[in-house]
Each structure stands twice: as C-alpha cells, then as structure tokens.
N, C-alpha and C positions, 0 to 999 in steps of 0.2 A: 583338446587343453591348449596347444601351441598357437589353432587358429584364433580364438578366444583370445589371447595372449596379444597376437596381433591384432585383432583388432581394436583391443581396448587400447593398446601405443594406437592405434590410426584414430581413434575419439579423441586422448589426449593433443597429438600431433596437432588434430586438426583442432581444436579448443583454443588451448596457448594462443596463439599470436592473438586470437580474437581476443581474449580475458584480460591479456598483457593491453593491448589494443583500446578496450573498455575501461580494464582501470586505473590508465593514464587519465583518459579520459575524466572520469568519477571526480579522481585526484586533484583534476585542475579545477572542476567544478565547490568540491567539500572543501577546501584546504581556501581558500579565498571566503567564501561564506561561514565558516569557523571562526574567521581572524576578523572578520568583519561584525561577528554577534559581542567579538570580547573587545574589541573596541569602541562597540555601544555600553556595552556591560560594564566599563572601566569609567566611563566618565559620566555614565548612569542616566543612558538616557533609554538603557530595558526599564528603570524605575517609575521614567514619566509612564512611558508609555502602561504600564500598568497601573498606573493611576488612573487613565482613563479608560480601560479595557474590563477591570475587575472585575466592574458592576457585571457586568455580561456572563464573564470565567466562572466568576463568584456562582452563578446559578447549576454549576455543574463541577462544585468542584476542584475549580484551578483558579492560578494565578494570571494577571491579567496579561502579564508576560508569554504566557501562554500563547496569545495574538500573534505575538513575531513568527512563534513555531509551526502556527496554521499557517497562517499567510507564505512563508519559505515550504513551504507542501504543497499548498498547490502551486506554485508557481517556476517549481522544481521539482525533486522526487524523495523519496525516502531517506539516501546518501547526507542529501544537504538536511533531513531532518535529524538524521543519528549526530551528524556533524554540530547543529545549535543544542542537539537536547546535553550531550557530552560538554559542550563547554556554559552551560544554564545550571548544569549537576541539579536537577528541578527530584526533589523526593521522588522513590519508586511507586506509590501510589499516583502522584499526579502526571510523573511522565505514562505509568502504563497506559492510563484514561487518556493522555493527549495524542499517545502511540495509534493505539487504534482508532482514530478520530484523523489519524495523519493516514493512516493505513487506507482509508474507505479516499477523502480527498485529498489525494495529490494529483500530480503532474495535467491540473487540466487541460492545461493546452493541446498536450498531444493527445492524449484516453479519448479527450470530450469528441475528437473530429477522427478518430476510429469506432469512437460509439455511434458517430454521426453516420460513417460509412458505412456502418451495418448494420444498418435499420433503424434508427433510436432519431427522436428530440434531442438536439445537443440544450436545449434551455431546460427540458425534462431533467434529462440527464447532470445536469451543471446540479441544478435546485434540489436532485435525490440525495446526490451526495452532500452537498452542503446541509444541509436538515436531517438525513441520516448520522452524519456524526454527533451533530449533536445532541441529535436522541439517545445514543448507543452509548454516549457518553454521559450524559444526566442518568443513565441507567446503572450504567457500571460506577458513578458516585455513590448509589443510592444500597449496591450490595457490594461494594466493596467495605471489606474490613480497613480499618483506619481511621483517620480524622481530617475531612475534607481539607482542603485550604482555604484560606480567611479571604483569597485574594491579594492579599501582596505580594509582593516579591522585595527577598532583601538580596544586596550587592555581597554573592559570594565569596570573593576571593579576602584575601585579608594580606593582599601586597601593598604600598604605598609608593610602587613607581611602575611606568608600564613596561616597563622591562624586567618587572620581578616578572609582573604577570601576564609578563610570555613565555620566561621560563618556566612558569606551572600551568601554562596550558599545554606547552609543547611533545610534554608525555601521552599526555591524553591525547588529544590530536595523532600524532603519529600511532600508537596503538588501535585505533579507529582508523587510519587508511592502511594500517599492516592486514585489517579483518577485511577491511574490501579485498584487500590484493588477495587475500585467499578464499574467503567469499566467492567473488565473482571466478575466477578460473576455477573454483570447485565445481559449481551450479555449472558453468555452461560445458565442464566435461559430463557432468549427469545427462545435461541435454543431451551430446551426439551420443551415447549412452543409450540412451531410455532410443535415443530413433537407431542407433547402429544396430540395435538386436531386440525392432520391434516390441516391445513394453508394452507399447502406447497402445497401439492396433491393441493387442491382448486384452487391456483393461477395460476398452468403451464397451462389449456385451456385459460384462458381470452390473458393469452402473447402467443398463438400462434399466432395471426395477427404482433404484437409487433416482433418476433424474424424473418418474415417475411421480416419488415421494415428494421431490422441487418443486415440481410442477411444469418443469419442462421438458420439451419431447426429446424418445430415445435418441433421435438421430441426432443430438447438439451433445453428445456425449461426446465425442471427441475432441470441441472446441471448448466444454468444461474443463478437459483436463489442461489441456493447453493456458489459458485463460489461470488456471489454478497454481499453476505448476512454474511458469515463464512470464505470466503474467498479461497483460493489454497490451503494454508498449514491447516485449521482445517478441511477445505472439503473435502479433500483426499484421504479418507478411501471412499470414498461416492461414489467420482467422479470415482476412479477405479474400483469400482464395478459396478456400472452400464458401463464403458465400457468395463469389462470383459464380462459381460453378452451379449452383443451384438448389441442394444442399437440404438447406433452412428458406425457406419462407421469410417474408420481410414480418407477419407478425412472431414469428418462432423466434426467428433475431433478437426482437423488440424484449419476447419475455428473455432468451437469455442477456442480452446486454443488461435488466434493471436486475438479473441475479448479480451479472461480473461487474457491476460499478461500485458496485458494493464488499464483496468478496471476491476476487483477484490475487493472484501473485503471494497464494500461499504457502512456499519454499522458499523463497527469497526473502521479501519482506521483512514476517516475522522471527527469522531467523536474524536479521541484520542487528536487532534489538538487543540480541542476545551478550549482548557486550556491555550492556546496562542493568543485564539484572532482570529484565522485565518477563514475563511469563506468559513462554510460547501459547498453554490452553488461550488464556483470557486471551491475543492475540489475535487468536484462530477464532473458537467457535460461537462468538456475538457477531461476529460479522455472519459468521456461515448459519444462523438461525437467522437472524436479519433478514438479510438473503432471501430467503424463502417464503418470511412471511411478506416481502414484500414483492414475488414473484409468486403468489395466490390472491394478493390482493390487486395484481394489474390482470388478470386472468377474471377477476370477481368484478375490476373492470371494465375488463370488455365484454362480459360476459351480457354487464347494464347496456353498453350500450350496442350492442348486436338487437338485442329488447326493447331499447326506446326506439332503436333506428323499425325494425320490423313495426310497430304501431305507427308510425309515420305514414309509412307505405300500407 
C-alpha cells in the first residue's frame, strides 16, 4: 500500500508542473478568443455573419453563427470552442450538434500533419473530417428531440453598455477557465497513472476482438487506446514512435488514421463540454459508429483497387 501511495504521489508530482504549464498556455489562448467573440457579439458582427451563413447551417438545424464556432475549431482546439460556445450561449440542442461537429473538425493544422506523417493523405484527411462533421451534424439534427434552429441568431446579452457586457461575461469565462485548470491537471495525472501502473498494456489484448469488429488490425490496439484517451495532439509522439518502429505498415496506419480522424480524444474533449450541459453519450457514440463505418468503407475501397489492379496486370 505504501509503495502504491508513493507511485501515485510520483505521478502527481510529475504531472502537476506540466499541467500548470499547459493550463496557463490554454488560458492565454482561450481568454482572448472568448473576449474577441464578446466584442463581435456586442457590436452586432455575429448577427451579420449569421445572415450570410444561415442558409448552409440551417440545413443541419443550426444558426448561421455556428460558422464562427466551426472555424475557431478548425484553426485552434476544443478549449477555444468551449470558450466561444460559452459566450454565444446557444441552446443545448444546437450546441450539442455543433460540439460533435467540432470534435471531428478541430486542430486541422497540427493533427493533419500528424495523420500525414503516419501514412495518410493530408487532403483526404481534411476532406474526410470536414464532410463527416456535416453528415453527422445532419443526422443528429434529424434524430435529436427538440426544434431545429430556423437559422437566425439573436444577440443574447441584455446589457446596454460594453462595460456591463464584460461584467456579465466575467463569471462565465471565469468558470470555464477554472474547469480548464482542473480538467487538464486531472487528465495529465490520470495519463501518468496509466503509464506508471502499466494499465494501457493490459488493455490491448482484450481489445483485439473489438479491433476486428472495427475493421482495424489487432496490432493497432495500443495506438487506438492512445488516440482515444489522450488524443492525436498529445499522443502524437507515442504514435510516431510506434510507426517508426514498424509495428504497423502503411496501409494499416492509414486504416487507423481513418478511424482516429473522426473518433479520437474520447476522454478529454467530451468532458470539456460538461460545463455547458451537453450529453456525453451523444458526443461520443455517433463518432465511434461513424468511424467504424468509414474504416469498413475504406477497406472496401482498398479491395476494389486491388481487384482493379489485378485486372490490369
């Protein structure tokens, strides 16, 4: 028991400095993004944006201002998305659909580079993620209870002055930043514990049948766990190392990337939306199911290519 406590304390000591550093970096990113959205909203620029983008997003039951959230997601990360959604105060139904879309289409600059280096086409990954996010958004709009948005967006604040708007914004962003600090440090401590006590290694063998069900090679079990627990960005070093060691060939890596491009970071990212009251199962399950479908479609495509090549030969 004493040894367990010592190892647990070691994990906390190792994770805490990194957690604080990461939290500060994320706060520096999230705070200005959220404040910028506040200004856009206060001066009516979000309404103008909504008027131009509402026809597209109305098709999937979202107001036009959803474009701002999705663009923020594509070029930054989920933390920034949470900050923007906190400021916009969209209805839970709209926010949930948009959150699922952003969980697929986010961090394109970094994550696409990772997917490319581990064996996939950058262009294909970009298009796959963007198109998939709209398809899943449309499906959720069809099946989720409630009334879809009519495409309009109305200014949410009841303040008459900018100072009053800021005063109303401060408690919202304060709560979001506090949750970021707690979640980031908690997740990093959990990651250290998984590594320290070797839990990840014991999870790979039982996952082999599940890998076959998903259309993935059993050798990808460990990388699948990494991608679904700490994500592509945080897990990139581990993923690249395994690829460089030759544990997976190019085709196997490409299949795994097709899955992870849609379904990854199932631990951290969905939890960030808890502060907004979104349903965790809805944030997770549709992405997993759609990722499985995409992998089997990719396998079918590979078989067609093999047969076509054989006929040519």
